N, C-alpha and C positions, 0 to 999 in steps of 0.2 A: 728637515730630514730628507735625504734623497731616496727615492723609491724607483725601483723597476717598473713596477706596475702603472704607477701614476707619477711620473717625473715632475718636478716643480719646473716653473719657467723662472730660471735664475735671473733671466734679464730684467725682471721686474722686482727682483729681490733687493730689499733695504741694503744700501752701501756698494750695490753694482754699478761698475764704471763701464763705458763703452769706448773703445779705441776704433777709429776708423783708419785702418791700416791695411796694406797689401803685404803678403809676406811668403816666403819660401820655407824657411825653418826659423826656430827659435831655439833659445836655450836660456835657463834662469842663471845670472850671475851671482845672486844671493835671493834672499826672501824679498828683495825690494825691486830689484832690477830685472827686467826681462830684455834680453838682446834679441833682436830680429835681423835675419838676413832678407832684404828686399830689394826690388828692383829701383834703379835711379836714372836720370836723364842720360849719363855717360857709362852706364853698365848696371852697378849694383852697390849696395852698401851696407853697413851695419848700423842700426838704430838701436838705442837703449829707451825703454818705456819705464818711467817712474811711477810705479803702481801706488805709491803714497802720496802723489801730487794731489792736490785738492781738485785742480781742473784738468780732465784729461787732454785738452787741446793744447795745454803748455807742458805736457809730460813727456813728450818725445825728442830726443837730441842725438845727432848723428855721432858715432863712435869712430868708426872707420868709413872714409870715403874713397870714392875714384877706384873700385874695384873694377878692372877693365873686362868685363864679361858679365854672364848671367849669373843670377844669385845661386850660391852653393849652400852647403851646410855649415851650422855653427855648433860649437861645443865648448866647454870648459873641462880642463884635465882636473885631477884630485888637487892639485895645487893653486887652482884658479886662473891658471896660463889660458889664453883664448886661442881658439884654432878656428880658421876659416879658410876658404879658397876660391877660386875661379870655377864657377859651375860650367860656362861655356865661352870659350874665347872670343872676344871682338876684336882684340888686337893682338895678334900673336908676337909681335915684336915687344910687347911689354910683359905679357903674361899669359902661358898657356892654358888650354883647359885641364883641369885637375890639379893645377898648382896649389899647394897648401902652405899657408904661412902659420906662424905661432908668435903670440905676443905674451910677455910675460905678465903676471898679476900686477906687478908694480907699475910697469907701462899702462896698462889698462886704468888702474886706480888713478894714476897721474892725468890720463885723458879725462876721465870723469870729473876730476876737480877743476880742468881748465875750460876757459871760456873763449870760443866755442869749444865744446868737447869733441874733438875729432882727431883722428890720425890719419894720413894719406897711406893707402894700401901699397904703393909701389915704393914709397921711401920710408916706409917704418917696418916693424916686425922682423922675423926672421925665416927665411925659406925652409920649409920643412921637408917638402917633397915636390917633385916635376910629375906631371901627366900620371895622376893616379885616379883613374875613372872620371868622374865628373864632381870630384869633392863633395858627395851628397851623404846623407845618412851618416853624419859624422857623430862620434862618440867614443868614450874610453871605457874599457872593462875594469874589474876589480884591481887588476894589476898595472893600471894606467897605461896600456896599449891601446894604440887609437884604430878603431874600425872605419873604414871607408867604403860606400857603395857608389852606385851610379853606373853611368857608362857615357862613353863618347862614341857611340856607333856612327853618327852622323857628322863627326868633326875630323880632324886631321889625324888624330893619334889611333883612332879605332881601337881604343882601349876598353873593353867591355866583355861580358860574360862571366864575370866573378865578383867577389867581394875582396877586399884586402885587409890585413892585419899589420898594423907598423908597431915595431917594437917600441917599448917606453924609451929605451936607451936613445932612439934616435930623437925623441922629441927634447930630452934632456941636451944632447949634443947641439941641436940647433938653437936651443936658447942661449947656449955657451958661445954661439958665433961660429960653431963647427959645421962640417960638411952635412948636406941635406942626405934624404934617404939613397942608400944603394939598392937598387931594386934587384940586383944579382946576388945580394947576400942573403941567403936563407934565414940567417939569424936576425935579420931586420925586416924582413919582407915575406909574409905569407898570403898566398892565393888560396880562397876558399871558394870552389867552384861546384856547386851542387848539381849545376846542369851538365851532363857529359858532352853535349854539343858545343858549349860555351859559346853560343850566338844569340842569346838574349841581349837586348840593348840595355837593359837596366837591371842592377841587382841589389836588394835592399838588405840591410844588415843592422840588427838592433840588439844591445846587449840587455839581458833581463837579469838585474841585480837579484831578485830572490831565489832563482835557481842557479845563478852564475853560469848562464849559458849565452851563445849568441844564437839569435834566430835569422835566417837567411832565406830569402825568398826571391823568385825570379819569375819569368813569362815562360812557360813550357810549352811552346808551339810546335816543336819538332822533337824526334827521337832518333837515337842511332838505329841502323847505319846510314840512314838517308837523311842526314840533317839538313834543313833548309839553310840557305847562305845566310840568313839573319831573321831572328824572330822579331816580330813588332807587336804582338798582341799583349 
């Protein structure tokens, strides 16, 4: 029994498994597989942990390799399609900071069945959007709209100071091979900027299903009318 006053040490509980992994973000594909966005020698990658495997040391396999940048967020939409992106570009000729890509549930299922179970980031999936913050705090709301947080204050785009909401229709269009997000179309792209200065370097956004609301947080280091050039606290 979990207790606030005397919480048990679950690490010693019968049936507990321990995985020695570095990670930035993670999302459950189903009740068995946990997909993790982690660093790699050539940038970052998505790995899947098979929580039903008997031996944890053999339970990890790469799903998407060669993301040419730092780790970003990862999420699945309501149809089981996978979304991740480039958290901070290492190779702008391949993929910029905040590029988002989406893979269909069928593509991911096929990757899980393959040996080895991996897709190449640059040559697979569908481009969903370019230069949206730092592809962090990814998630979907009850209407399958995608929310994105993060910031690129120290990168080339200087895209920071807000969170973004991408309409579900863009996800569907990208999956069908259509055009990626049009940031100039208010029907597709909504800016959520609780900071009137819009100069904080990272904004987080999380959908809370129980109350059907988005929680948005930021680092409030300055205030109008004399906003600092950029908040870093």
